[in-house]
N, C-alpha and C positions, 0 to 999 in steps of 0.2 A: 445403421451407421453410428459410428462413434460420436459422442457428444462430449464438449469440453466445459468444465466449470473452472474459470480462472479467478484466482483470488489475489488481491493486494494482501499485504501482511500487516504492516504497521497500523494500528488504529482499526483494522478490520478482523484480524484473528488474534492479535496479541496487543495489549493495552499499554503501548508505548508513546503514543502521540505527545502527551504532556511531560514525559521524560525528555523527549527531543525538543520541546519547547524550552524547558529548563536549561537544558545542556547547550543549545544553540544561543540562548540568551546570555548564558555565562561566558561562552567563546566569544561572543560579540563584545561583552563587557570588559574581558580581559584585554581585548585589542583596542579599547577605547571608544566603542561604539555604544550608543544608548538607543537600543532597538526595542520598542514596546512588545511585552509578550503576545499581546493579542495579534500583532502583525506577524509575529514568528508562527503562531498557530495556523493563521490562514495561508502560510507558505509551506507548512509541513506537507510532505508528499512529493515535492519537486526534488529533483536530483540536487546535490549539494551545491554545485556551481550555479544552477537556476535559482536556488533559493537565496544565496548570497547576492546575486545580481538583482533579484527582486527587492530585497530589503535594503541594500545599500546603494543601488542606482548604477548606471552605466558610467559615471564619473568617479567611481571608486579606484583605488589602486589595485588593479586586478592580479598584481604579483603577490598580493597578500591572501588571495582566496584560498590557496593550498593550506597556509597556515591556519586560517579560520576552520577549514574542514578538518584538518588534523586535530585541532583543539577540541571540536565537538566530538570527534570520533573517540578521543582519549576521555573526555568527560562521560560520554554515554557508555563507554566500555566498562565503567565501574558497576554497571547495573546487569551485565551479561548473565551472571549466575542467578539472577532473580526476576527475570522478565516474566509478567503474568499473563498467561493466555486469557483471552476474553471468554465469558461464559458460553459453553457449547461449541467452541471452536473445533476442537478435535473430533468431537462427535458428529459435527456437521460433515467434515471431510470424509469421515469413514462411512457415513450414511450415503453420501453421493457416490463415492467409490463403489459401494456395495450395490448402488442402483444403476451401476454401469457407466457413470461419468468419468471422464479422464480429469483428474484433479490436477491443475497446474498453478503453481504460484508465480506471481508477476511482481517484482519487488525491486526497489532501488538499493536493497541492502546486499551485501556480498561478503565473502570471507568468513571471519569469526563472527560478525554480526548475524549473518544469515544462519550460522550454526546455532547461535543462542536462540534466534527466534525459532527455529525448527524444534529445538528441545522443548521450548516452552509450549509449542502447540502439541507435540508428543503424538503425532500422527503420521509418521513417515511411512508406515504401511500403507496409506491411502494416497500419498502424494506421488503422481506419476513423473513429474518433471519440475524444474524451476527456471525461470527466466529472470536473470538478475541484471543489474545496471551494467555489469561488465560485458554483457552480450550485446548491447545495442549502442548506436551512436547518440541517440536522443532519448531522454527520459520522458515521462508523463509531464504535460498532457499530450505530447506526441503519441501517435498510435503504435509506434515501434515495439515498446514492451509487450503490449497485448498481442500484436502480430506475431512477435518471436514466440509467445507462449502458444499460440494457435499452430505454428510450425511444429513446435516440439510434440504438441498432441496429435498432429496430422489431422486437424479438424477445421473445416471452413468456418467463416465468421458466422454464418447463418445457423450454425449448429452449436454455438457457443453462448455462455453468459459470463459476464465479468462482475465480480462482486467488489466494491471498495467503499472508502469512507470520506473521500475527499472529492472536490470539484475537479481536481486534476485526474483522478481516476475515471470519473464519468466522462470526462472530455476525451480521455485516451480511448476508453472503450467505444464511445460513440464514433470517434473517427476511424476506429478499426472495423466498424460496422456490425459489432456485437451488441446483444440486449444487455442492459446495465442494471445492476441492483446495488442500492445504497444501504449503508448501515450507519446508525447515529452515534455508535460508541466512539468514533473518532473525535466527537465534539462539535461537529458542524450541524447547522439547521437543516431540516428536511427540506425547506423550500430551496435551499441552495443546491442541494443534491438534485432535487427534481428538474430545477431549471438548467442544470448542467448536464442533464440526459438520463437520470435515473428512471427507470420504468416503474420500479416499486422500491419502497424504503422500509427497512425493519430496524428495531432497536439495536440488535447485536446478533452474533451468530446463533445464539440459543433461540431468539424470536424467529429467525429465519428457518431453523430446523423445525420448530413447532408448527410453522406456517408453510411448509414445503408443498403441500398438496395444491395450495392456490397460488403459488409463486412461479415466476419464470423458470425455476429449477424443478417443476413439477415433472 
């Protein structure tokens, strides 16, 4: 039977979380909101609308959400030509594909942003499919992004592993019924990932690659 290795992208395969923190912080600042960077960091990984709601609350002017998202997208877009892959990202995907895994990306990115992320990873030959935010009604921590990735791979949850760097990833994977692996390169503590459902936690893709034999991706 086929197996699926589903990967989050931002903070998991590409070193972008702190770029998102900075550009969201600036987007909020330009709109007159003072949001602490540590709070933004904890919200990274949520879909844009959910991130804004978490940081500004339900009593905000929701008509301005789209402007905030557009400001963040414009600021973040300045980095598209130099997004850095995390150590071992491309090599890990190629190794898994070579071992017979269906490698699927599950990300909230789409369009030009997704293209920039895939260029950074530089492993298109190993990626079987991509589930983006445009394909589902609800983003992480809802299970839909992971479930859609499994549909694309044609693999049941019990034959899949999801790798991510945030508590939202771990919760989404757990709710979808897949085994979850966390990585620390997104900047969140090991304990937070484990509490949210990570069965195992590694430093980054290179560490996971070096530890494959004893990992859930063995």
